[in-house]
PAKE-583074 format. One line per 4 residues: their letters; for each residue x, y, z of C-alpha. Coordinates in Angstrom, 2 decimals, padded with zeros to 5 digits. Example, Ala and Ser with C-alpha at 12.3 -4.5 7.8 and 13.67 -1.06 7.14 Angstrom:
<rs>
as) 012.30:-004.50:007.80; 013.67:-001.06:007.14
</rs>
This chain:
<rs>
mrlw) 132.71:095.08:119.30; 133.75:096.44:122.69; 131.14:099.19:122.38; 128.38:096.60:122.01
vcia) 129.66:094.68:125.03; 129.67:097.92:127.05; 126.14:098.72:125.93; 124.93:095.24:126.84
llst) 126.59:095.37:130.28; 125.27:098.87:130.92; 121.73:097.86:130.04; 121.96:094.76:132.25
ilca) 123.24:096.77:135.21; 120.61:099.44:134.77; 117.79:096.94:134.45; 118.82:094.32:137.02
sadr) 117.01:095.69:140.04; 115.00:098.51:138.51; 111.32:099.23:138.64; 109.28:099.35:135.42
paiv) 109.79:103.06:134.52; 113.55:102.73:135.04; 113.58:099.71:132.75; 111.81:101.74:130.08
ragh) 114.29:104.61:130.51; 117.19:102.17:130.29; 115.70:100.72:127.12; 115.43:104.19:125.61
fvrd) 119.03:104.92:126.58; 120.27:101.73:124.92; 118.15:102.39:121.82; 119.56:105.92:121.59
avgg) 123.12:104.64:122.12; 122.77:102.10:119.31; 121.28:104.74:117.02; 124.05:107.16:117.97
ardm) 126.70:104.57:117.14; 124.97:104.08:113.79; 125.04:107.86:113.18; 128.75:107.96:113.96
yray) 129.41:105.07:111.59; 127.40:106.75:108.82; 129.43:109.96:109.19; 132.66:107.93:109.10
kdmr) 131.50:106.04:106.02; 130.55:109.29:104.28; 133.92:110.81:105.17; 135.73:107.87:103.61
eany) 133.51:107.97:100.54; 133.88:111.73:100.06; 137.67:111.53:100.48; 137.70:115.33:100.51
kgad) 140.76:117.09:101.90; 139.98:119.21:104.95; 136.49:117.78:105.51; 137.25:115.55:108.49
kyfh) 136.22:118.16:111.07; 132.85:118.55:109.33; 132.20:114.81:109.47; 133.31:114.66:113.12
argn) 130.86:117.45:114.00; 128.07:115.96:111.89; 128.35:112.48:113.40; 128.35:113.84:116.94
ydaa) 125.47:116.22:116.16; 123.29:113.46:114.69; 124.06:111.08:117.55; 123.44:113.64:120.30
rrgp) 120.07:114.60:118.82; 118.84:111.10:119.65; 119.09:111.77:123.38; 121.38:110.98:126.31
ggaw) 122.26:107.53:125.00; 123.25:108.92:121.62; 125.36:111.66:123.21; 127.04:109.04:125.41
aarv) 127.82:106.81:122.41; 129.18:109.79:120.46; 131.47:110.79:123.34; 132.76:107.25:123.89
isda) 133.37:106.63:120.19; 134.97:110.05:119.61; 137.27:109.77:122.61; 138.32:106.23:121.68
retw) 138.93:107.22:118.06; 141.02:110.25:118.99; 143.02:108.30:121.59; 143.80:105.63:119.03
qsgv) 144.51:108.04:116.16; 146.73:110.34:118.19; 149.18:107.48:118.61; 148.91:106.13:115.07
sgrg) 148.19:108.93:112.60; 151.22:111.07:113.31; 149.21:114.25:112.74; 149.98:115.49:116.21
aedt) 148.29:116.98:119.21; 147.01:120.03:117.33; 144.95:117.91:114.92; 143.61:115.81:117.79
radq) 142.64:118.99:119.67; 140.85:120.37:116.60; 139.03:117.06:116.06; 137.87:117.01:119.68
eanr) 136.69:120.61:119.38; 134.59:119.64:116.34; 133.28:116.60:118.25; 132.20:118.75:121.20
wgrn) 130.70:121.40:118.91; 128.46:118.83:117.21; 127.59:117.01:120.43; 126.51:120.29:122.05
ggdp) 124.09:121.06:119.23; 126.33:123.33:117.15; 125.73:123.47:113.40; 128.18:121.05:111.71
nryr) 128.28:123.34:108.67; 130.63:125.57:110.65; 133.34:123.07:109.65; 132.08:122.37:106.14
pagl) 134.82:123.08:103.58; 134.01:124.97:100.39; 133.47:122.63:097.47; 132.35:119.58:099.46
prky) 129.62:117.91:097.34; 126.04:118.67:098.44; 125.44:114.95:098.91; 127.20:115.24:102.26
</rs>
C-alpha cells in the first residue's frame, strides 16, 4: 500500500508544474513503475508456488530483470521493493547477513540486465 502512495505522490510532484512533454514522461514512469511492481509480485507468487529449495535467488533476479526491462520506472520500483523486502526480511527471517547479501546481489544482477538463469537451480520445473 505504501508503494502505491509513493507512486501517487511522485506522479503528482512530477506533474504539478510540468510542461506537456514532462507530463507524458512522468506518465510513462508511473506506468513502468506499476508494471514493475506487478512483475515483482508475479515473481514472488511464482516463488511461493514453486516452493523449490534454493530457487529464491533465481526468482529475485527474474523479478528485477522483468521489472527493469520496462524502463526507469520499473527499475525504480524493483529497487524500492527489493530493498524494502531485504530490510524487512533481514530482521525477521533469521537467515543472516550472508543470505541478505546474496539476495541483493541477485536483485542487482537482474536489475542490471543479467540473465536470471545464472541463479536457476537444477531441477526447477520449466514452468518457471
